[in-house]
N, C-alpha and C positions, 0 to 999 in steps of 0.2 A: 748731452746732445739734445737739441731741440727737435720737435716733431715736424714732419712735413705738413704744410698747410692742408687742412681738411675742413671744408665748409660745414660739414655735419658736426664737427667737434672743435669749434674755435670760439674765441672770445674777442670782443671789440670794446674799445673805449669810444664813446660817442661824445663829440665835442671836447670840451676841456675837463669834463668830469671823470676823474680817475678813482672815485670812491666805489664805483660799481662797474661791472663789466657785463656786456650782453653775451649770453651763452647760446650758441646755435643749437646745442644739444638739448637744452631745457626749453628754449623759446621765450626766455625772459631774462631780466637782469638778475645778477647775483652780486652780493657785496664782495669786495676783494678779500674779505676775511673768510669767505666760503671755503670749506675744506677741499672740494673738488677743484675750485679755481687755484687754490694754494698748491695742490699736488701738481696740477698742470704747469703752473708757473715755475715750480721747483725743478722742472725738467728743462729749464732754460728757454721756455716759451714766453713770448711777449704778445699781448693783445694787439690786434690791428687798430689803428686810429682811423676814425671815419668822421666826417663833418656833421652829418645830421642823422636823425632816426629814419627819415624818409629814404636817404641814400642807403642806409643799412638794410631797410626792407627790400630795396631793389636788388641788392647783392644777395640777400637770402633767398629771394624768389628763384634765382638761378639753380638752387639746390632742390627745388620741388621735384618729387615728393619726399625726398630723404630728410629734408630740414623741416622740423615742426613749424606749424603756423605760428607766427609771432603773437604774443599776448599784448604788448603795449600798442595802443591804437595808432600812434603815428608810424611806428615800424610796420604794423599791419597794413596801413594805407599805402605805403611805398611798395610793399610786397604785392598787394592786390593790383596796384596800378601797373606794375611791371608785368604781371600775369595777363592783365587785360590788353596791354600793348602787344604782348607776344601773340595772343590769340588773333589780333587784327592784322598781323603780318602774314597770315596764311591765305593763300589764294581762294580756297574754298569758303572761308569766312567772308571774304570780299564779295564773292558771288552770291552767297546767302543774304548778305546785307543789301545788295542791289535788288535781289528778288523780293525781299521783304518790303523795300521802299516802293517797288512797283505795285505790290499788293496794297500797301497803305494808300497810295494814290488812287487805285481802282476802287477802293472802299470809301473814297472821299475824305481820307484822313491826311494829315500833314506827314510828309516824309521825315524820317529821323535824320539828324545830323550824325556824323561820325562820332562827335563828342558825346551825344546822347546814347548812342549804341555802346560806346566804350564804357560809359558810366553804368549802363545796365549790366554789361558783362562783368564789370568790376564788382558790382553788388552780388553777383553769383559766386564769386571766388571765396 
């Protein structure tokens, strides 16, 4: 019997490469010969297929803070981008962004664009 999907303990094949699987529990790739992967697969479980590492990072970000921060840089980039996008969907952040830009202008500085602010927040993730 297969396990119910659990974002914190799942595996993914990224693209066409099926020689390794990404483990959300570990936060990195494991070879398909890994004993933990083999044990999981022996229970009639199958890795999810996903097109790109960036897409995988976006999926994993939904499990924050229970899913470990990804180690591969491209997966981490998607993870951080998703978190940054989530932050900018909150009304309080929009208010703070507006206030920051007013202060910037009062100090004679250039106002930040949303893209610049998102890039800054992404760097904090």
